[in-house]
C-alpha positions as CSV (number, residue, x, y, z in Angstrom):
1,M,-0.2,-0.1,-0.4
2,D,1.9,3.3,-1.0
3,N,1.7,6.1,1.8
4,L,0.2,9.4,1.6
5,V,3.0,12.9,1.2
6,T,2.4,16.0,0.8
7,L,2.4,18.1,-1.7
8,L,1.3,21.4,-0.9
9,T,1.0,22.6,2.4
10,L,-1.4,26.1,2.4
11,N,-3.0,28.7,5.3
12,N,-6.6,28.4,4.7
13,I,-9.3,26.2,3.9
14,S,-10.1,27.6,0.6
15,D,-6.7,28.2,-0.8
16,T,-7.4,23.9,-1.0
17,Y,-9.8,23.9,-3.6
18,I,-8.9,24.6,-6.7
19,P,-5.2,22.6,-6.8
20,Q,-7.4,19.8,-5.4
21,S,-9.9,20.2,-8.0
22,I,-6.9,19.6,-10.6
23,L,-5.4,17.0,-9.4
24,E,-8.9,15.1,-9.6
25,S,-9.9,16.0,-12.9
26,F,-6.4,14.6,-13.5
27,E,-8.0,11.5,-11.9
28,I,-5.3,11.9,-8.8
29,P,-6.9,11.0,-5.6
30,V,-6.6,13.7,-2.5
31,A,-6.2,13.6,0.8
32,I,-6.8,17.0,3.1
33,K,-4.6,16.7,6.3
34,D,-5.3,19.3,9.1
35,E,-8.7,20.4,7.3
36,I,-9.7,20.6,11.1
37,M,-7.3,23.3,11.8
38,G,-9.1,25.9,8.7
39,G,-9.0,29.2,10.7
40,Q,-6.0,30.8,9.8
41,F,-4.3,30.9,13.1
42,F,-4.8,27.3,14.2
43,A,-3.3,26.2,10.8
44,F,-0.1,28.9,10.6
45,A,0.5,27.3,14.0
46,L,0.7,23.6,13.8
47,G,2.1,23.8,10.2
48,G,-0.5,24.3,7.8
49,I,-3.3,22.7,6.1
50,K,-1.4,19.3,3.3
51,L,-3.2,18.7,0.4
52,Q,-1.8,14.8,-0.1
53,V,-1.8,12.4,-2.4
54,L,-0.6,8.9,-2.4
55,E,3.3,7.8,-3.4
56,C,2.8,6.8,-6.3
57,D,0.9,9.6,-7.5
58,Y,3.5,12.0,-6.7
59,E,5.6,12.7,-9.3
60,R,3.0,13.3,-11.5
61,A,0.6,15.4,-9.4
62,K,3.7,17.5,-9.1
63,R,4.0,17.9,-13.1
64,V,0.2,19.0,-13.3
65,L,-0.2,21.5,-10.3
66,E,3.5,23.6,-11.3
67,E,1.7,23.5,-15.2
68,A,-0.6,25.4,-13.3
69,G,1.0,27.3,-11.5
70,Y,1.8,25.8,-8.5
71,T,4.9,25.4,-6.2
72,I,5.4,22.7,-4.8
73,D,6.8,21.4,-1.0
74,N,10.1,19.7,-0.7
C-alpha cells in the first residue's frame, strides 16, 4: 500500500479547493490533512493544511500542479 505524501502546505482551507479540483480532474486522488484546523491562525500554528497524494502519484501530481503555476513543497 502506498503512503500519503504532502504536495502542498496551505494556510487556509479554501486555498486547497482549486489544486484539489485540478488533480481530481486528472484522476489523481487527493487527501486533505489537518483541514479541521481551517482557521488561519490554527493552521499556521500547526504547520498548515496539507494537500496529500499517494506516493505513486506524487511525480505526476507535482508536474500537473507546477504546470498550473503552483510551487510544490520539497
